[in-house]
C-alpha positions, 0 to 999 in steps of 0.5 A: 452866258453861263457855260455848261460846266458853270451851269452844272456847278450852279446846279450842284450848289443849289442841290447842296443848299437844298439838302442842307436846308432839309437837314437843318429843317429836320434837325430843328423840327423833328427830335427823338424824345424819351429814348429808353430801354424797355426790355433785355429778352430780347433787347428792346428800345422805345422812344417818341418822335416829335415833329413840331413843323408843318411838314409830314414825313413818310416812310421814315426808316432808322437804325439802332446801334448798341456799343460798349462804353469802350466804343466796341460795336455790339449789335445793330438792328433796324427801326421799321419804317413809319410815317410822321405827321406834321405837328404830330408825335408817335411812339416807336419800338424796335427790337433785336432778334437776340436777348442781351444781358451781359452786365456792363455799361453801354451806349444806345444810338438811335438814328432816323433817316427822314429822306433827302439826307435829313438825319435825326439822332439821339444817344442813351448811355445805360447800365445792365446790372446783375440780377437784382437781390432785393436785400442787397445794395442797389447800383448808384451813378445816375445812369438808366439801370436795367437788371438782368432777368434770370436765365434759368426758367426754373427760378421763376417757376419756384418763385425764387425772387419772391423768396429773396425778399425774405432771404438770399441765403446766409454765408453761415449755411454750408452746402456740400456739392458731391459731384464731378467738381466745381470750376472755381475759375468762374467768378460767379462761382468762385465768390460762393465757395467755402473757405476752410478757415483752418487751412493755410493755402498751399503750405503742404501742411494739414493745418486743421488736422482733419486728415486732408492737406490744403483742403481750402475749398473742399477735397477731390476724392477722385484724384485724392488732392485738394483741388478739383482743377488739378489732375484729371479734367473735371466734367461740367456736371458739378459746375452746373449743379453748383450754379443752380444752388448758389451762383452769385449775380454777375456778368452773366444772367445766371444766379442760384436759388440761394446765392448767399450761401457757401459751397463746398466742392467735394469731387467724386465723379470722374471725367466722364461724370461716372463712377464704378462699383469699386468707388463706393468706399470713396463715395462714403468717405466723401460724405463723411468729409462733408459732414465732418467739416460742417456741411448743413446740406449735401447735394447728391445729383448722383444715381446708381443701378443696384443697392449700395454696400453697407459701408455707404449706407452707414455714411448716409446714416451718419450724415442723418445722425449729425443733422445734415440734410441729404438731397438726391435724385430719382434717376434719369431712366424713365422707370417706375422706381427711385434709384439709390441713393435717392431711394433711402428714406432719409434722403430727399428724392427729387423728380424733374418736371418741364416748364409746363409742370409735366414729369420730364420723360427721363425722370424716374418716379416711384414710391420714394419721391418726395417733391419735384422741381424744374429739370428739363432744359434749365440754364446754368454754367459749365466748365470754362464759364460757358452758359448752356441748357442742361436737363436731368433730375440732377438739375432738379435737385439743386433747386430743392437744395437751394430752397432748403438752404434758404430756410436754414438761412432764414431760421438758423435754429430750424431743425432738418426735419422741420425744413424738409417738412416745410418744403413738402407741405408748401409744395404746389400739388401737381397730378392727382390730389395729394402725394403721388409717385410722379411729383411726390408732394408737388413742385417746390415753392420757395416763398411759400416755404419761407413764409410758412417758416415765419408763421410758426 
């Protein structure tokens, strides 16, 4: 006769055997098939569950674990309960609360709990690739590869990705960003910076004899030195503007309208993103520097109250005479007037619209508006490589600058007047029919402009 202890041991053994049997049965008859990643914004996983056995399972629950290839855990989220019929197959989806778009190689683990300790799992290595540029080489290696979706809604609104089938931008096209400075420590911007071939870095000599020593990437007119990152701290404004124009695809889902062009870093604004009336002469010198050193386009995401002095007007006139396109803004005071320098007839003045194609509440309007572009809550970089939302006509103008840069890249023989005309004539009409004081000729449309250029 068995003792109580013996009976307990036998019962435990039987229970263990039953659990093992259930686990083995599940592993033999239930499997996860066709595991894949179906989206990144938010991260969404899909798979089929096949049950070849004659046992049905109710209330099956599970979990998705996302980890880096190094083994570091990134995220975990639940698979909602479902019933699995005997001899059946069902399709399951599970989504994180967050988007996940950091480029790299990752591992997805999907685990289902069928009850009674029966677990079924499957794994999937995959790669998140930078934003796809159709004319660039595609990733290789055999892994499932999902390309980032651009974080800036403005790129979709101006249909930039369709334009990239014709041009990503040429390194022969140079855009000067006269602003608060560009953070060149951000890899996706560092690769876009202009390099002055006539200068030997950090040798203390004006090798190209242009009057500026060691101006390898541009010049800082605020501190009067060769680097925006030396001297007084830079404001993030210029970094955000530069990224919208020409950030390269990379770790973060930030990419410019014309990621193949070059950026000249011409710092003018101070650490608070402002300038004083005493700085107009320096502002004019910044424009002359950009023109003299080969800029094709100057982006001026700057506005001022009051009319600039004659010396500044002359600098704008010199840029126009040298065939340099100057893109400006209407201003951010919600007024019925375009502010300088966007008010000059030779400057392309850009107003800002929201994601629903309405003039942003802060955007100035008036008789000088040429076109409009996304500028309310657009995603871009700031100092240090952080990704943030920015609003202002300052962030609408670089969308237009980017499209102009694509046009000059697509047809190097194109005149500035022709490029500006194409941007205006192919814009999507908003508001009253034809030109109006809010939207100008309409919302800039990148592929339409390039297609019109190809049909000349």
